[in-house]
ZAMILO-276492 format. One record per residue: residue number from 1; z, x, y of N, C-alpha, C in turn. Coordinates in nm, 2 decimals, decimal comma, padded with zeros to 4 digits. Atoms other than C-alpha are relative to their C-alpha. Layout:
// residues N
  resi    n_pz    n_px    n_py   ca_pz   ca_px   ca_py    c_pz    c_px    c_py
   NUM       Z       X       Y       Z       X       Y       Z       X       Y
...
This chain:
// residues 278
  resi    n_pz    n_px    n_py   ca_pz   ca_px   ca_py    c_pz    c_px    c_py
     1   00,11   00,03  -00,09  -02,36   14,56  -06,92  -00,01   00,11   00,11
     2   00,01  -00,10  -00,11  -02,50   14,82  -06,68   00,03  -00,06   00,14
     3  -00,04   00,05  -00,13  -02,38   14,78  -06,33  -00,12  -00,05   00,08
     4   00,12   00,04  -00,07  -02,73   14,76  -06,19  -00,05  -00,14  -00,05
     5   00,05   00,13   00,06  -02,81   14,47  -06,43   00,09  -00,11   00,05
     6  -00,10   00,10  -00,05  -02,49   14,29  -06,32  -00,03  -00,04   00,14
     7   00,03   00,02  -00,14  -02,58   14,33  -05,96  -00,12  -00,09   00,02
     8   00,13   00,08  -00,01  -02,93   14,19  -06,01   00,03  -00,14  -00,04
     9  -00,02   00,13   00,05  -02,81   13,89  -06,21   00,10  -00,08   00,09
    10  -00,09   00,07  -00,09  -02,51   13,81  -05,99  -00,06  -00,03   00,14
    11   00,07   00,02  -00,12  -02,72   13,84  -05,68  -00,10  -00,12  -00,01
    12   00,09   00,11   00,03  -02,98   13,61  -05,83   00,07  -00,14  -00,01
    13  -00,07   00,12   00,02  -02,72   13,35  -05,92   00,05  -00,05   00,14
    14  -00,05   00,04  -00,13  -02,57   13,35  -05,57  -00,11  -00,05   00,09
    15   00,11   00,04  -00,08  -02,91   13,32  -05,41  -00,05  -00,14  -00,04
    16   00,06   00,12   00,05  -03,02   13,03  -05,63   00,09  -00,12  -00,01
    17  -00,10   00,11   00,02  -02,70   12,83  -05,68   00,12   00,01   00,08
    18  -00,13  -00,02  -00,08  -02,43   12,97  -05,45   00,11   00,05  -00,08
    19  -00,11  -00,05   00,08  -02,23   13,08  -05,75   00,03   00,14   00,02
    20  -00,05  -00,14  -00,02  -02,02   13,39  -05,68   00,07   00,04  -00,13
    21  -00,06  -00,05   00,13  -01,95   13,59  -06,00   00,06   00,13   00,02
    22  -00,06  -00,13  -00,02  -01,70   13,87  -05,97  -00,03   00,09  -00,12
    23   00,03  -00,10   00,10  -01,74   14,19  -06,17   00,08  -00,02  -00,13
    24  -00,08   00,02   00,12  -01,46   14,10  -06,41  -00,05  -00,12  -00,08
    25   00,06   00,11   00,08  -01,67   13,80  -06,53  -00,13   00,04  -00,06
    26   00,13  -00,05   00,06  -01,96   14,02  -06,65  -00,01  -00,05  -00,14
    27   00,01   00,05   00,14  -01,87   13,91  -07,00  -00,06  -00,14  -00,01
    28   00,06   00,13   00,00  -01,98   13,56  -06,91  -00,15   00,01   00,00
    29   00,15  -00,03   00,00  -02,33   13,69  -06,83  -00,05   00,04  -00,14
    30   00,05  -00,04   00,13  -02,35   13,86  -07,17   00,01  -00,11  -00,10
    31  -00,02   00,11   00,09  -02,21   13,56  -07,36  -00,10  -00,11   00,01
    32   00,09   00,12  -00,02  -02,43   13,30  -07,21  -00,15   00,04   00,01
    33   00,14  -00,04  -00,01  -02,75   13,50  -07,15  -00,06   00,07  -00,12
    34   00,05  -00,06   00,12  -02,78   13,69  -07,47  -00,07  -00,09  -00,09
    35   00,08   00,10   00,08  -02,87   13,38  -07,67  -00,12  -00,05   00,07
    36   00,11   00,05  -00,08  -03,10   13,27  -07,39  -00,11   00,11  -00,01
    37   00,10  -00,10   00,01  -03,28   13,61  -07,41  -00,07  -00,01  -00,13
    38   00,07   00,00   00,13  -03,34   13,58  -07,78  -00,08  -00,13  -00,02
    39   00,08   00,12   00,00  -03,46   13,22  -07,74  -00,14   00,02   00,06
    40   00,13  -00,02  -00,07  -03,73   13,35  -07,51  -00,07   00,12  -00,05
    41   00,08  -00,11   00,07  -03,84   13,63  -07,75   00,04   00,14   00,04
    42  -00,04  -00,13  -00,03  -03,65   13,92  -07,60   00,10   00,05  -00,10
    43  -00,09  -00,05   00,10  -03,45   14,15  -07,82   00,14   00,00   00,04
    44  -00,14   00,00  -00,05  -03,15   14,14  -07,60   00,00  -00,02   00,15
    45  -00,02   00,03  -00,14  -03,01   14,10  -07,25  -00,07   00,10   00,09
    46   00,06  -00,11  -00,08  -03,15   14,43  -07,12  -00,15  -00,03   00,02
    47   00,14   00,03  -00,01  -03,51   14,32  -07,20  -00,02  -00,12   00,09
    48   00,00   00,11  -00,09  -03,44   13,99  -07,02   00,01   00,04   00,14
    49  -00,02  -00,05  -00,14  -03,32   14,17  -06,71  -00,12   00,08   00,04
    50   00,11  -00,08  -00,04  -03,61   14,40  -06,72  -00,12  -00,09   00,04
    51   00,10   00,10  -00,03  -03,85   14,10  -06,72   00,02  -00,06   00,14
    52  -00,03   00,06  -00,13  -03,67   13,95  -06,43  -00,02   00,10   00,11
    53   00,01  -00,10  -00,10  -03,67   14,28  -06,24  -00,15   00,03   00,03
    54   00,14  -00,03  -00,03  -04,05   14,33  -06,28  -00,08  -00,12   00,04
    55   00,09   00,11  -00,03  -04,21   13,99  -06,27   00,07  -00,13   00,06
    56  -00,08   00,12  -00,05  -03,93   13,73  -06,18  -00,07  -00,13  -00,04
    57   00,06   00,13   00,04  -04,08   13,45  -06,39   00,09  -00,12   00,03
    58  -00,08   00,11  -00,05  -03,96   13,12  -06,24   00,06  -00,07  -00,11
    59  -00,06   00,08   00,12  -03,91   12,95  -06,58   00,13   00,07  -00,05
    60  -00,12  -00,07   00,05  -03,67   13,23  -06,69   00,11   00,00   00,11
    61  -00,10   00,00  -00,10  -03,49   13,24  -06,35   00,07  -00,14   00,00
    62  -00,06   00,13   00,01  -03,43   12,86  -06,38   00,09  -00,01  -00,12
    63  -00,08   00,00   00,12  -03,30   12,90  -06,73   00,13   00,08   00,02
    64  -00,12  -00,09  -00,02  -03,06   13,18  -06,63   00,09  -00,07   00,09
    65  -00,09   00,07  -00,09  -02,93   12,98  -06,34   00,07  -00,12  -00,06
    66  -00,06   00,12   00,07  -02,87   12,67  -06,55   00,10   00,04  -00,10
    67  -00,09  -00,05   00,11  -02,71   12,87  -06,83   00,14   00,04   00,06
    68  -00,12  -00,05  -00,06  -02,45   13,01  -06,58   00,07  -00,10   00,08
    69  -00,06   00,10  -00,09  -02,38   12,69  -06,39   00,11  -00,07  -00,08
    70  -00,11   00,07   00,06  -02,04   12,54  -06,48  -00,03  -00,15   00,01
    71   00,03   00,14   00,00  -02,08   12,18  -06,59   00,12  -00,08  -00,07
    72  -00,13   00,06   00,05  -01,72   12,06  -06,65   00,01  -00,14   00,07
    73  -00,02   00,13  -00,06  -01,67   11,69  -06,60   00,07  -00,09  -00,09
    74  -00,06   00,10   00,08  -01,48   11,39  -06,72   00,01  -00,13   00,08
    75  -00,01   00,13  -00,07  -01,44   11,02  -06,65   00,13  -00,01   00,08
    76  -00,11   00,02  -00,09  -01,20   10,93  -06,36   00,09   00,13   00,01
    77  -00,06  -00,13  -00,01  -01,12   11,30  -06,32   00,10   00,00   00,12
    78  -00,12  -00,01  -00,09  -00,78   11,35  -06,14   00,05  -00,14   00,05
    79  -00,04   00,14  -00,02  -00,77   10,97  -06,10   00,04  -00,04   00,14
    80  -00,04   00,03  -00,14  -00,62   10,98  -05,75  -00,12  -00,04   00,09
    81   00,11   00,04  -00,09  -00,96   10,97  -05,56  -00,05  -00,14  -00,03
    82   00,05   00,13   00,03  -01,06   10,66  -05,75   00,09  -00,11   00,04
    83  -00,10   00,09  -00,06  -00,74   10,49  -05,66  -00,01  -00,01   00,15
    84   00,02   00,00  -00,15  -00,80   10,59  -05,30  -00,13  -00,09   00,04
    85   00,12   00,08  -00,02  -01,15   10,43  -05,32   00,04  -00,15  -00,01
    86  -00,04   00,14   00,02  -01,00   10,11  -05,45   00,10  -00,06   00,10
    87  -00,11   00,05  -00,08  -00,69   10,08  -05,24  -00,02   00,03   00,15
    88   00,00  -00,04  -00,13  -00,78   10,26  -04,92  -00,14  -00,01   00,06
    89   00,13  -00,01  -00,06  -01,15   10,32  -04,87  -00,07  -00,13   00,01
    90   00,08   00,13   00,00  -01,32   09,99  -04,98   00,06  -00,10   00,09
    91  -00,05   00,11  -00,10  -01,07   09,76  -04,79  -00,03   00,03   00,14
    92   00,03  -00,03  -00,13  -01,15   09,95  -04,48  -00,15   00,00   00,03
    93   00,14  -00,01  -00,02  -01,52   10,01  -04,52  -00,07  -00,14   00,00
    94   00,07   00,13   00,02  -01,61   09,65  -04,63   00,00  -00,08   00,13
    95   00,01   00,07  -00,13  -01,51   09,48  -04,30  -00,10   00,07   00,10
    96   00,08  -00,07  -00,09  -01,69   09,75  -04,11  -00,15  -00,01  -00,03
    97   00,14   00,01   00,05  -02,01   09,71  -04,32  -00,04  -00,15  -00,02
    98   00,03   00,14   00,02  -02,00   09,33  -04,32  -00,14  -00,05   00,03
    99   00,14   00,05  -00,03  -02,33   09,27  -04,14  -00,10   00,03  -00,10
   100   00,11  -00,04   00,09  -02,54   09,46  -04,39   00,05  -00,01  -00,15
   101  -00,06   00,01   00,13  -02,30   09,44  -04,69  -00,06   00,10  -00,09
   102   00,06  -00,11   00,07  -02,42   09,78  -04,80   00,08   00,12   00,02
   103  -00,07  -00,12  -00,01  -02,24   10,10  -04,88  -00,07   00,11  -00,08
   104   00,07  -00,11   00,07  -02,41   10,43  -04,96   00,10   00,11  -00,04
   105  -00,09  -00,10   00,06  -02,23   10,69  -05,18  -00,08   00,11  -00,06
   106   00,07  -00,12   00,06  -02,34   11,04  -05,28   00,10   00,07  -00,08
   107  -00,08  -00,08   00,09  -02,19   11,21  -05,58  -00,08   00,14  -00,02
   108   00,07  -00,13  -00,01  -02,29   11,58  -05,52   00,06   00,09  -00,11
   109  -00,04  -00,08   00,11  -02,28   11,81  -05,82   00,05  -00,09  -00,11
   110  -00,05   00,10   00,09  -02,26   11,52  -06,06   00,01   00,04  -00,15
   111   00,00  -00,05   00,14  -02,30   11,72  -06,38  -00,06  -00,10  -00,09
   112   00,05   00,09   00,10  -02,34   11,49  -06,68   00,03  -00,15   00,03
   113   00,00   00,14  -00,05  -02,27   11,17  -06,48   00,13  -00,07  -00,01
   114  -00,12   00,07   00,02  -01,91   11,09  -06,55   00,06  -00,05   00,14
   115  -00,06   00,04  -00,13  -01,81   11,08  -06,18  -00,07  -00,12   00,06
   116   00,07   00,12  -00,06  -02,08   10,84  -06,05   00,02  -00,13  -00,09
   117  -00,02   00,11   00,09  -02,04   10,62  -06,36   00,15  -00,05   00,01
   118  -00,14   00,05  -00,03  -01,66   10,61  -06,30   00,00  -00,09   00,12
   119   00,00   00,08  -00,12  -01,73   10,48  -05,95  -00,07  -00,13  -00,03
   120   00,07   00,13   00,03  -01,97   10,22  -06,09   00,09  -00,09  -00,08
   121  -00,09   00,08   00,07  -01,71   10,10  -06,34   00,11  -00,06   00,09
   122  -00,10   00,04  -00,09  -01,45   10,08  -06,07  -00,06  -00,12   00,08
   123   00,06   00,11  -00,08  -01,69   09,86  -05,86  -00,02  -00,12  -00,08
   124   00,02   00,11   00,08  -01,78   09,64  -06,15   00,13  -00,07  -00,04
   125  -00,13   00,05   00,03  -01,41   09,59  -06,23   00,05  -00,09   00,11
   126  -00,04   00,08  -00,12  -01,37   09,44  -05,88  -00,05  -00,15  -00,01
   127   00,05   00,13   00,02  -01,57   09,14  -06,00  -00,06  -00,07   00,12
   128   00,06   00,08  -00,10  -01,65   08,86  -05,76   00,02   00,05   00,15
   129  -00,03  -00,05  -00,13  -01,50   09,04  -05,46  -00,12   00,09   00,05
   130   00,11  -00,09  -00,04  -01,80   09,28  -05,46  -00,14  -00,05  -00,05
   131   00,12   00,05   00,07  -02,06   09,06  -05,63  -00,13   00,00   00,09
   132   00,12   00,01  -00,09  -02,29   09,02  -05,33  -00,01   00,12   00,10
   133   00,01  -00,13  -00,07  -02,25   09,38  -05,20  -00,10   00,09  -00,07
   134   00,09  -00,10   00,05  -02,51   09,65  -05,24   00,06   00,14   00,01
   135  -00,06  -00,14   00,01  -02,38   09,99  -05,35  -00,12   00,09  -00,04
   136   00,11  -00,10   00,03  -02,65   10,26  -05,33   00,07   00,13  -00,03
   137  -00,06  -00,12   00,05  -02,52   10,55  -05,54  -00,10   00,10  -00,04
   138   00,09  -00,11   00,03  -02,71   10,87  -05,54   00,08   00,11  -00,06
   139  -00,07  -00,11   00,06  -02,60   11,14  -05,78  -00,09   00,12  -00,02
   140   00,09  -00,12   00,00  -02,74   11,49  -05,76   00,06   00,12  -00,08
   141  -00,05  -00,12   00,06  -02,72   11,81  -05,96  -00,13   00,09  -00,01
   142   00,11  -00,10   00,01  -02,93   12,13  -05,99  -00,04   00,02  -00,15
   143   00,03  -00,02   00,14  -02,93   12,12  -06,37  -00,09  -00,12  -00,06
   144   00,08   00,10   00,07  -03,22   11,93  -06,54   00,06  -00,05  -00,13
   145  -00,06   00,03   00,13  -03,03   11,94  -06,87   00,11  -00,11   00,03
   146  -00,10   00,09  -00,03  -02,73   11,77  -06,71  -00,05  -00,14   00,05
   147   00,06   00,13  -00,05  -02,94   11,51  -06,53  -00,06  -00,08  -00,11
   148   00,06   00,07   00,11  -03,12   11,42  -06,85   00,11  -00,07  -00,08
   149  -00,12   00,06   00,07  -02,78   11,36  -07,02   00,06  -00,11   00,08
   150  -00,06   00,10  -00,09  -02,65   11,17  -06,72  -00,09  -00,13   00,00
   151   00,08   00,11   00,00  -02,95   10,94  -06,71   00,01  -00,08  -00,13
   152  -00,01   00,07   00,14  -02,92   10,86  -07,09   00,14  -00,07  -00,01
   153  -00,13   00,07   00,01  -02,55   10,78  -07,04   00,06   00,00  -00,14
   154  -00,04  -00,01   00,14  -02,48   10,90  -07,39   00,11   00,11  -00,01
   155  -00,11  -00,09   00,00  -02,14   11,06  -07,46   00,06   00,01  -00,14
   156  -00,07  -00,02   00,13  -01,95   11,20  -07,76   00,14  -00,07   00,01
   157  -00,13   00,06   00,01  -01,62   11,06  -07,88   00,10   00,08   00,08
   158  -00,09  -00,08  -00,08  -01,44   11,35  -07,72  -00,02  -00,02   00,15
   159   00,03   00,02  -00,14  -01,61   11,29  -07,39   00,06  -00,13   00,05
   160  -00,05   00,13  -00,05  -01,52   10,92  -07,37   00,16  -00,01  -00,01
   161  -00,14   00,00   00,01  -01,16   11,00  -07,47   00,07   00,07   00,12
   162  -00,05  -00,07  -00,12  -01,12   11,22  -07,16   00,00  -00,08   00,12
   163  -00,02   00,07  -00,13  -00,99   11,00  -06,88  -00,04  -00,14   00,00
   164   00,05   00,13   00,00  -01,16   10,68  -06,98   00,09  -00,10  -00,07
   165  -00,09   00,10   00,07  -00,93   10,38  -07,04  -00,07  -00,07  -00,11
   166   00,06   00,06   00,12  -00,99   10,22  -07,37  -00,06  -00,14   00,03
   167   00,06   00,13  -00,03  -01,05   09,88  -07,21  -00,13   00,01   00,07
   168   00,13  -00,02  -00,06  -01,33   10,02  -07,01  -00,11   00,05  -00,10
   169   00,09  -00,04   00,11  -01,48   10,19  -07,31  -00,05  -00,12  -00,08
   170   00,04   00,12   00,07  -01,48   09,85  -07,49  -00,09  -00,09   00,08
   171   00,07   00,09  -00,09  -01,62   09,67  -07,19  -00,13   00,05   00,04
   172   00,12  -00,05  -00,07  -01,89   09,90  -07,06  -00,08   00,09  -00,09
   173   00,08  -00,08   00,09  -02,01   10,10  -07,36  -00,03  -00,07  -00,13
   174   00,03   00,04   00,14  -02,17   10,04  -07,70  -00,02   00,12  -00,08
   175   00,01  -00,11   00,09  -02,16   10,27  -08,00  -00,13   00,02  -00,06
   176   00,12  -00,04   00,07  -02,46   10,45  -08,13   00,03   00,11  -00,10
   177  -00,04  -00,10   00,10  -02,38   10,63  -08,45   00,14   00,05   00,04
   178  -00,12  -00,06  -00,03  -02,11   10,87  -08,35   00,02   00,02   00,15
   179   00,00  -00,01  -00,14  -02,18   10,85  -07,98   00,02  -00,13   00,07
   180  -00,02   00,12  -00,08  -02,11   10,60  -07,70  -00,10   00,00   00,12
   181   00,09   00,01  -00,11  -02,37   10,48  -07,45   00,05  -00,10   00,10
   182  -00,04   00,09  -00,10  -02,28   10,33  -07,12  -00,10  -00,11   00,02
   183   00,09   00,11  -00,01  -02,43   09,99  -07,05  -00,11   00,02   00,10
   184   00,12  -00,01  -00,10  -02,77   09,96  -06,88   00,04  -00,05   00,13
   185  -00,04   00,05  -00,13  -02,61   09,75  -06,61   00,08   00,10   00,08
   186  -00,06  -00,11  -00,07  -02,40   10,05  -06,52  -00,10   00,11   00,04
   187   00,09  -00,11  -00,02  -02,67   10,31  -06,56  -00,10  -00,04   00,12
   188   00,09   00,04  -00,10  -02,90   10,11  -06,33   00,06   00,00   00,14
   189  -00,06  -00,01  -00,14  -02,65   10,14  -06,04  -00,02   00,13   00,06
   190   00,01  -00,13  -00,05  -02,71   10,51  -06,01  -00,14   00,06   00,01
   191   00,13  -00,07  -00,01  -03,01   10,70  -05,88   00,03   00,15  -00,01
   192  -00,02  -00,14   00,02  -03,00   11,05  -06,03  -00,12   00,08   00,06
   193   00,10  -00,08  -00,06  -03,19   11,32  -05,84   00,03   00,15  -00,02
   194  -00,01  -00,14   00,00  -03,25   11,69  -05,89   00,01   00,06   00,14
   195  -00,03  -00,05  -00,14  -03,10   11,87  -05,59   00,09   00,11   00,00
   196  -00,08  -00,12  -00,02  -02,96   12,21  -05,50   00,08  -00,01   00,13
   197  -00,08   00,01  -00,12  -02,67   12,20  -05,26  -00,02   00,10   00,11
   198   00,04  -00,10  -00,10  -02,80   12,51  -05,09  -00,12  -00,04   00,08
   199   00,12   00,05  -00,08  -03,10   12,31  -04,97   00,05  -00,11   00,10
   200  -00,03   00,10  -00,09  -03,09   12,08  -04,67  -00,01  -00,14  -00,06
   201   00,00   00,13   00,06  -03,00   11,72  -04,78  -00,07  -00,11   00,08
   202   00,06   00,10  -00,09  -03,21   11,55  -04,52  -00,08  -00,11  -00,08
   203   00,08   00,09   00,08  -03,43   11,39  -04,79   00,08  -00,11  -00,07
   204  -00,09   00,09   00,07  -03,13   11,21  -04,94   00,04  -00,12   00,09
   205  -00,04   00,11  -00,09  -03,06   11,00  -04,63   00,14   00,02   00,05
   206  -00,14  -00,01  -00,05  -02,72   10,92  -04,48   00,09  -00,08  -00,09
   207  -00,10   00,05   00,10  -02,40   10,83  -04,66   00,13  -00,05   00,07
   208  -00,13   00,04  -00,05  -02,08   10,64  -04,59   00,11   00,07  -00,07
   209  -00,10  -00,07   00,08  -01,90   10,82  -04,87  -00,06   00,11  -00,07
   210   00,05  -00,12   00,07  -01,95   11,17  -05,02   00,11   00,05  -00,09
   211  -00,09  -00,07   00,10  -01,79   11,30  -05,34  -00,06   00,13  -00,02
   212   00,05  -00,14   00,03  -01,83   11,68  -05,35   00,12   00,07  -00,06
   213  -00,13  -00,04   00,06  -01,54   11,75  -05,59  -00,02   00,11  -00,10
   214   00,00  -00,10   00,10  -01,47   12,07  -05,78  -00,14   00,07   00,00
   215   00,12  -00,07  -00,01  -01,80   12,22  -05,66   00,01   00,13   00,09
   216  -00,02  -00,11  -00,09  -01,70   12,44  -05,36   00,08   00,12  -00,05
   217  -00,08  -00,11   00,05  -01,46   12,64  -05,56  -00,08   00,12  -00,06
   218   00,09  -00,10   00,05  -01,75   12,84  -05,70  -00,08   00,08   00,11
   219   00,07  -00,06  -00,11  -01,88   12,94  -05,36   00,08   00,09   00,09
   220  -00,07  -00,08  -00,09  -01,79   13,21  -05,11   00,02  -00,08   00,13
   221  -00,03   00,07  -00,12  -01,66   13,11  -04,76  -00,13  -00,04   00,08
   222   00,12   00,03  -00,08  -02,00   13,13  -04,59  -00,08  -00,12  -00,06
   223   00,08   00,11   00,07  -02,17   12,91  -04,86   00,08  -00,13   00,01
   224  -00,08   00,12  -00,02  -01,88   12,66  -04,84  -00,03  -00,07   00,13
   225   00,02   00,05  -00,13  -01,93   12,63  -04,47  -00,14  -00,06   00,02
   226   00,14   00,05  -00,01  -02,30   12,59  -04,50  -00,02  -00,14  -00,07
   227   00,01   00,13   00,07  -02,27   12,31  -04,76   00,07  -00,11   00,07
   228  -00,08   00,11  -00,07  -02,00   12,12  -04,57  -00,06  -00,04   00,13
   229   00,07   00,04  -00,13  -02,19   12,14  -04,24  -00,12  -00,08  -00,03
   230   00,12   00,08   00,03  -02,50   12,01  -04,41   00,04  -00,15  -00,04
   231  -00,05   00,13   00,04  -02,30   11,72  -04,56   00,04  -00,08   00,12
   232  -00,04   00,07  -00,12  -02,15   11,64  -04,22  -00,12  -00,05   00,08
   233   00,12   00,05  -00,07  -02,50   11,60  -04,08  -00,05  -00,13  -00,06
   234   00,05   00,11   00,06  -02,57   11,33  -04,33   00,10  -00,12  -00,02
   235  -00,10   00,10   00,02  -02,25   11,13  -04,30   00,01  -00,10   00,12
   236  -00,03   00,10  -00,11  -02,18   10,81  -04,11   00,12   00,04   00,08
   237  -00,11  -00,05  -00,09  -01,95   10,86  -03,81   00,14  -00,04  -00,05
   238  -00,13   00,04   00,05  -01,67   10,67  -03,98   00,01   00,02  -00,15
   239   00,01  -00,02   00,14  -01,75   10,80  -04,33   00,12   00,09  -00,05
   240  -00,11  -00,07   00,06  -01,52   10,98  -04,57  -00,06   00,10  -00,11
   241   00,03  -00,10   00,10  -01,56   11,30  -04,78   00,11   00,02  -00,09
   242  -00,10  -00,03   00,10  -01,38   11,36  -05,10  -00,02   00,14  -00,06
   243   00,00  -00,13   00,06  -01,30   11,71  -05,22   00,10   00,01  -00,11
   244  -00,09  -00,02   00,11  -01,13   11,84  -05,53   00,14   00,05   00,05
   245  -00,14  -00,03  -00,04  -00,76   11,91  -05,54   00,02   00,15   00,04
   246  -00,02  -00,14  -00,03  -00,81   12,29  -05,51  -00,09   00,04   00,12
   247   00,10  -00,03  -00,11  -01,06   12,26  -05,22   00,05  -00,05   00,13
   248  -00,04   00,05  -00,13  -01,01   12,22  -04,85  -00,11   00,04   00,11
   249   00,09  -00,03  -00,11  -01,21   12,23  -04,52   00,07   00,10   00,10
   250  -00,08  -00,08  -00,09  -00,93   12,42  -04,34  -00,04   00,15  -00,01
   251   00,04  -00,14   00,00  -01,04   12,77  -04,24  -00,15   00,02  -00,05
   252   00,14  -00,01   00,05  -01,40   12,69  -04,36  -00,09  -00,06   00,10
   253   00,09   00,06  -00,10  -01,55   12,45  -04,11   00,08  -00,09   00,10
   254  -00,07   00,08  -00,09  -01,44   12,26  -03,80  -00,07  -00,14   00,01
   255   00,08   00,12  -00,01  -01,68   11,97  -03,87   00,09  -00,12  -00,06
   256  -00,08   00,10   00,06  -01,41   11,79  -04,08   00,15   00,02   00,03
   257  -00,15   00,00  -00,01  -01,04   11,70  -04,06   00,05  -00,08  -00,11
   258  -00,07   00,08   00,11  -00,80   11,58  -04,33   00,03  -00,14   00,05
   259  -00,05   00,14  -00,03  -00,74   11,20  -04,34   00,15   00,00  -00,01
   260  -00,14   00,00   00,00  -00,38   11,16  -04,25   00,06  -00,08  -00,11
   261  -00,07   00,07   00,11  -00,16   11,08  -04,55  -00,09  -00,02  -00,12
   262   00,09   00,02   00,12  -00,46   11,09  -04,80  -00,05   00,14  -00,04
   263   00,04  -00,13   00,05  -00,48   11,42  -04,99  -00,14  -00,01  -00,06
   264   00,14  -00,01   00,05  -00,84   11,52  -05,07  -00,10  -00,08   00,07
   265   00,10   00,08  -00,08  -01,00   11,28  -04,82  -00,01   00,07   00,14
   266   00,03  -00,06  -00,13  -01,17   11,41  -04,50  -00,09  -00,08   00,08
   267   00,09   00,07  -00,09  -01,34   11,26  -04,20  -00,06   00,10   00,10
   268   00,07  -00,09  -00,10  -01,57   11,40  -03,93   00,10   00,02   00,11
   269  -00,08  -00,04  -00,11  -01,39   11,59  -03,66  -00,02  -00,09   00,12
   270   00,01   00,08  -00,12  -01,32   11,36  -03,36  -00,04  -00,14  -00,03
   271   00,04   00,13   00,03  -01,42   11,05  -03,54   00,12  -00,07  -00,08
   272  -00,10   00,07   00,07  -01,20   10,78  -03,69  -00,05  -00,06  -00,13
   273   00,05   00,05   00,12  -01,25   10,70  -04,06   00,03  -00,15  -00,02
   274  -00,03   00,15   00,02  -01,28   10,33  -04,16   00,07  -00,01  -00,13
   275  -00,08   00,01   00,12  -01,00   10,31  -04,41   00,11  -00,10   00,03
   276  -00,12   00,09  -00,01  -00,71   10,07  -04,48   00,12   00,08  -00,02
   277  -00,13  -00,06   00,03  -00,35   10,16  -04,48   00,05  -00,04  -00,14
   278  -00,04   00,04   00,14  -00,23   10,18  -04,84   00,13  -00,08   00,00
């Protein structure tokens, strides 16, 4: 790939999605975009890049961005944050939210839906203890393809085997041919929305809990700070942010501090999170 083509495509990806692609990953552009070029009637990647350089067709730009976005997900990924929700977060938040009996959760960068659906199953498993509580779960992603899959709640055998306990598969899914679909009662708990984390999240409202896990690792420092600061603006004063195991706020923003004794959990700087002692 010519260096000027790489610079154009990598700059486009950073501008539209925040994704930072180093030069040693140029092969990813070729592998993922060459089939896309041919699907759109171009003879190869160079013709696709030429079209972008001259006319910047929005449809092509969107396809390129979506093709290069990583969409890795699994049910109950890393497991620890879901245990923290069950044992630490909910026991603290529920007394603090008793007057309204409502908790708002944002799953940012939800990919094909496994994270928000894992949260839903965790809540359903609590049974009567949460039966009269309202959980508003908003799940966002910038990929229309992933959101379509998430809304359908339809997964392959391989996907349900990754992290999903067999008892939950039996309880919350039904089989359709060789795939598994999560129950309508679970699907109806989540509101999926098309949203780019580079945009201001004001339209989404305010949240008590934000899951933004394994998303920031693809951004540079400035973009990480921008996203985290925007999330901080939409969080309840005693709310909690969950990040992935390879992510941190330290050295990125002063809007958040780690929750003492709880790896991967963060609260607004100077505020006290509403959590229970494990």
